[in-house]
C-alpha positions as CSV (number, residue, x, y, z in Angstrom):
1,M,69.0,62.4,117.2
2,M,72.0,64.4,118.3
3,K,74.1,62.3,116.4
4,F,72.2,63.0,113.4
5,V,72.6,66.5,113.7
6,L,76.4,66.1,114.2
7,F,77.1,64.4,111.3
8,P,76.3,66.7,108.7
9,L,78.2,69.4,110.7
10,A,81.4,67.4,111.0
11,A,81.2,66.2,107.2
12,A,81.1,69.9,106.3
13,I,83.7,70.7,108.7
14,A,86.0,67.8,107.0
15,L,85.1,69.2,103.8
16,L,86.0,73.0,104.3
17,S,89.5,71.9,106.2
18,S,90.4,69.5,103.0
19,C,90.0,72.5,100.6
20,A,92.1,74.4,102.5
21,S,94.5,72.4,103.4
22,S,95.1,71.7,99.9
23,Y,95.3,75.6,99.2
24,N,97.4,75.7,102.5
25,R,99.9,73.6,101.2
26,E,100.1,74.7,97.8
27,F,100.8,78.4,99.3
28,A,103.3,77.2,101.5
29,D,104.9,75.3,98.8
30,A,104.9,78.4,97.1
31,S,106.5,80.3,99.8
32,V,109.3,77.9,100.4
33,T,110.9,78.0,97.0
34,L,110.4,82.0,96.7
35,P,113.5,83.6,95.6
36,R,114.4,86.1,98.7
37,S,114.7,88.5,95.8
38,P,112.0,87.5,93.4
39,R,112.6,88.4,90.0
40,N,109.1,89.0,88.9
41,A,105.1,89.3,90.4
42,E,104.9,85.6,90.1
43,G,104.2,83.4,93.3
44,P,102.8,83.8,96.9
45,W,100.9,86.8,98.3
46,I,99.3,87.7,101.5
47,G,97.3,90.5,102.7
48,S,93.6,91.6,102.8
49,W,90.9,93.0,101.3
50,K,88.5,95.8,102.5
51,S,85.4,96.8,101.1
52,D,84.8,100.6,100.8
53,G,80.9,100.1,100.6
54,N,80.2,98.5,103.5
55,G,84.0,98.7,105.7
56,H,84.2,95.0,105.7
57,T,87.4,93.1,105.3
58,G,89.5,90.2,105.5
59,P,92.4,87.8,105.2
60,L,93.7,87.2,101.4
61,W,96.0,85.0,99.9
62,C,97.2,84.7,96.4
63,I,99.1,83.0,93.8
64,V,100.5,84.2,90.8
65,E,101.4,81.9,88.0
66,P,101.2,81.2,84.4
67,S,98.1,79.6,83.2
68,A,98.6,76.1,81.8
69,S,95.1,76.2,79.7
70,H,95.6,79.8,78.4
71,L,98.6,81.1,76.8
72,G,99.4,84.7,77.6
73,S,97.6,84.7,81.1
74,Y,98.3,84.3,84.6
75,D,96.1,82.5,87.1
76,F,95.2,84.8,90.0
77,R,94.1,81.9,92.8
78,Y,92.9,83.4,95.3
79,R,91.8,82.8,99.0
80,A,89.6,84.9,101.4
81,G,88.5,85.4,104.3
82,W,85.7,87.2,106.0
83,G,83.1,87.2,108.8
84,F,83.2,83.9,111.5
85,L,85.3,80.9,109.7
86,K,84.0,81.8,106.4
87,F,86.3,81.3,103.8
88,G,86.5,80.9,99.7
89,S,88.8,80.2,97.4
90,Y,88.7,81.1,93.3
91,V,90.8,81.4,90.0
92,H,90.6,84.6,88.2
93,T,92.5,83.7,84.9
94,V,93.5,87.2,83.4
95,P,95.2,87.9,79.7
96,S,98.7,89.8,81.2
97,K,102.3,89.9,80.4
98,R,105.4,90.3,82.7
99,N,107.5,93.9,81.8
100,A,110.9,94.1,81.8
101,D,111.4,95.1,85.6
102,G,109.5,91.9,86.4
103,S,105.9,93.8,87.2
104,M,102.5,93.3,85.7
105,K,99.5,94.9,85.3
106,L,96.2,93.5,86.8
107,S,92.9,94.2,84.2
108,G,90.2,92.0,84.4
109,E,87.2,90.9,84.5
110,M,84.9,87.5,85.5
111,V,81.2,86.9,85.9
112,L,80.6,85.4,89.3
113,P,78.8,81.8,89.8
114,G,74.9,82.0,90.7
115,G,73.9,85.1,89.5
116,L,75.5,87.1,91.4
117,G,76.7,89.9,88.5
118,T,80.5,90.5,87.7
119,Y,83.7,90.9,89.3
120,Q,86.2,93.8,88.0
121,V,90.1,94.2,89.1
122,E,92.8,96.6,88.1
123,G,96.0,96.9,89.8
124,L,100.1,96.6,89.8
125,L,102.0,93.7,90.8
126,T,106.2,94.7,91.1
127,R,108.2,91.7,92.7
128,N,107.4,93.2,96.3
129,S,104.2,94.7,96.0
130,F,100.3,93.6,95.2
131,S,97.8,96.3,94.9
132,A,94.4,96.6,93.7
133,T,91.2,97.7,93.5
134,Y,87.9,95.2,92.8
135,R,84.3,96.2,91.9
136,S,81.4,93.9,91.7
137,T,77.4,94.3,92.0
138,G,77.0,95.8,94.8
139,D,80.3,96.6,96.4
140,H,83.8,98.1,96.0
141,G,87.3,97.9,98.0
142,T,91.0,97.4,97.9
143,F,93.2,94.6,98.0
144,T,97.0,95.3,99.8
145,L,99.0,92.2,99.5
146,K,103.0,92.0,100.0
147,R,105.2,88.7,99.7
148,P,104.8,86.0,102.7
149,A,107.7,86.0,105.3
150,T,110.1,83.1,104.9
């Protein structure tokens, strides 16, 4: 009987590990190729998110890159943690353009899956800082990220 309980748990851990390892590998690759002095806001970011509504917080990673499927937009590929071993990944494609100084304004909205409402984000990315606010159904807060140490 114990074998039947452990198998689903082991399968779930393996699945989550493979998803995490794929994102982790892509994040590590993006970090290695990031120039010491980035010219623009594209590339990897690391930091945290904090809910102003309930005080929850957690780690946050993001890879910013031009969208392959939406011309004139950027994919913000996030991986966020909260609670005990709870991680989630999602991609938010946002219409945006780089400014002459390499900075980028972040302003977008997306419908969350499962009827969880909408998610809105506003912020500014420079070559070395990423600061944004988010608002979703029932929550609001901040993202604060910087370039990863190489």
